C-alpha positions as CSV (number, residue, x, y, z in Angstrom):
1,M,0.5,-9.0,-17.7
2,N,0.3,-8.3,-14.0
3,P,-3.4,-7.8,-13.3
4,I,-4.6,-4.9,-11.1
5,R,-6.2,-6.6,-8.1
6,D,-7.9,-5.8,-4.8
7,L,-9.9,-3.0,-6.3
8,T,-11.9,-0.8,-3.9
9,Q,-14.0,2.3,-4.5
10,G,-12.8,5.4,-2.7
11,E,-14.0,8.9,-2.5
12,F,-11.9,10.1,-5.4
13,G,-11.8,7.0,-7.6
14,E,-10.8,3.4,-7.4
15,D,-7.7,2.0,-5.7
16,G,-5.9,-1.3,-6.3
17,I,-2.5,-3.0,-6.4
18,V,-0.3,-4.0,-9.3
19,R,3.1,-5.8,-9.5
20,L,5.8,-3.6,-11.1
21,T,8.6,-5.5,-12.6
22,L,11.0,-2.6,-12.7
23,F,11.0,-2.6,-8.9
24,D,10.0,-6.2,-8.3
25,K,7.3,-5.1,-5.9
26,D,3.6,-4.5,-5.5
27,V,2.5,-0.9,-5.8
28,D,-0.7,0.9,-5.1
29,V,-2.7,2.1,-8.1
30,H,-5.1,5.0,-8.0
31,I,-7.6,5.4,-10.8
32,E,-8.9,8.9,-10.8
33,D,-12.7,9.3,-10.5
34,G,-14.3,8.5,-13.9
35,G,-11.3,6.5,-15.1
36,S,-11.5,2.9,-16.1
37,V,-9.8,-0.2,-14.9
38,A,-9.1,-1.3,-18.5
39,Y,-7.1,1.9,-19.1
40,A,-5.3,1.5,-15.7
41,Q,-4.3,-2.0,-16.8
42,K,-3.0,-0.6,-20.1
43,C,-0.9,2.0,-18.1
44,A,0.5,-0.7,-15.8
45,D,1.4,-3.0,-18.7
46,Y,3.1,-0.1,-20.4
47,L,5.2,0.6,-17.3
48,N,6.1,-3.0,-17.1
49,S,7.3,-3.1,-20.7
50,I,9.2,0.3,-21.0
51,P,12.3,-0.1,-23.2
52,A,15.7,-0.1,-21.5
53,A,16.7,3.2,-23.2
54,V,13.7,4.9,-21.6
55,I,14.5,3.5,-18.2
56,D,18.1,4.8,-18.6
57,D,16.7,8.3,-19.5
58,L,14.4,8.1,-16.5
59,C,17.2,7.1,-14.1
60,A,19.5,9.8,-15.5
61,A,16.8,12.4,-14.9
62,S,16.3,11.0,-11.4
63,I,20.0,11.4,-10.7
64,R,20.0,15.0,-11.9
65,Y,17.1,15.7,-9.6
66,C,18.8,14.0,-6.7
67,N,22.1,15.8,-7.1
68,M,20.5,19.3,-7.8
69,F,18.4,18.8,-4.6
70,R,21.5,17.7,-2.6
71,D,23.4,20.7,-3.9
72,D,20.6,23.1,-2.9
73,I,20.8,21.8,0.7
74,G,24.6,21.8,0.8
75,E,25.1,18.1,0.5
76,P,27.7,16.5,-1.9
77,P,26.4,14.8,-5.0
78,L,25.9,11.0,-5.1
79,T,27.7,8.9,-7.7
80,F,26.4,5.8,-9.2
81,T,28.2,3.0,-11.1
82,C,25.3,3.0,-13.6
83,N,22.1,5.0,-14.0
84,M,19.9,2.2,-12.8
85,D,21.7,2.2,-9.4
86,V,19.5,5.2,-8.4
87,L,16.5,2.8,-8.2
88,R,18.0,1.4,-5.0
89,I,17.2,4.7,-3.3
90,V,13.8,5.2,-4.9
91,C,10.6,3.5,-3.8
92,P,7.4,3.8,-5.9
93,S,4.3,4.5,-3.8
94,V,1.4,5.1,-6.3
95,L,0.8,4.6,-10.0
96,I,-1.8,7.4,-10.7
97,V,-4.1,6.7,-13.7
98,P,-5.8,9.8,-15.2
99,V,-9.2,9.8,-16.8
100,S,-8.8,8.9,-20.4
101,D,-10.8,6.9,-23.0
102,D,-9.6,3.3,-23.3
103,D,-8.2,3.9,-26.7
104,S,-5.7,6.6,-25.5
105,D,-2.1,5.9,-25.4
106,P,-1.0,4.7,-22.0
107,V,0.9,7.1,-19.6
108,V,3.0,6.5,-16.6
109,H,2.3,8.9,-13.8
110,M,4.0,7.9,-10.6
111,E,4.5,9.2,-7.1
112,L,7.7,7.9,-5.5
113,N,9.6,8.2,-2.3
114,C,13.3,9.0,-2.4
115,D,16.1,9.2,0.1
116,W,17.0,12.8,-0.8
117,E,13.6,14.4,-0.6
118,E,11.6,12.8,2.1
119,E,9.0,15.6,2.4
120,H,7.7,15.9,-1.2
121,G,9.1,12.8,-2.8
122,M,9.4,12.5,-6.6
123,E,7.1,12.4,-9.6
124,W,7.6,10.6,-12.9
125,I,5.6,11.1,-16.1
126,I,6.4,9.0,-19.2
127,R,4.3,9.1,-22.4
128,G,5.1,7.7,-25.9
129,D,8.5,6.3,-24.8
130,K,9.6,9.8,-23.7
131,V,10.4,10.9,-20.2
132,L,8.4,14.1,-19.8
133,Y,8.7,15.0,-16.2
134,V,11.0,14.1,-13.3
135,G,11.1,16.2,-10.2
136,G,9.5,16.9,-6.9
137,F,5.9,15.7,-6.6
138,N,3.7,18.6,-7.8
139,G,0.7,16.7,-9.1
140,Q,1.5,17.5,-12.8
141,N,-1.1,16.7,-15.4
142,P,0.3,13.6,-17.2
143,L,-1.7,14.4,-20.3
144,G,-0.4,18.0,-20.4
145,N,2.1,19.7,-22.6
146,F,5.7,19.3,-21.6
147,T,7.4,20.8,-24.7
148,V,8.9,23.6,-22.6
149,K,10.9,22.3,-19.7
150,D,10.6,24.3,-16.5
151,S,13.8,24.6,-14.4
152,W,12.4,22.2,-11.8
153,N,11.8,19.5,-14.5
154,Y,14.9,17.3,-14.7
155,A,13.6,15.2,-17.6
């Protein structure tokens, strides 16, 4: 367990820092107003223990997003030796923790920076070992319904 540390109260919730093993770096955590640190820790622990198959799905979706975006702006697609190689051009900026009771299943809701979309970045949502959303950062509801995939969701 990598504890959430350096918690401060902000205007819209609490903010802190957590170490993410997938990226081997410290990342900001934003706990939405009314959310709990205990649930935030549960979400961070979940992210740090995601199975390899889910990480592979997440990376494949990130590559789809990258190459569709590059195609839209007239750039050639990028190729990767393995799906995880995309993580070299992705940088997490914030783990966003929604308001939920502490008994809820954890969710990963992340804002990331990426080389191909510098203006809006990228958003990941993972719940129940399923990649639900990968695409441009739109502030999706991580607890929402993702059964129907929109064309801009590369999950």
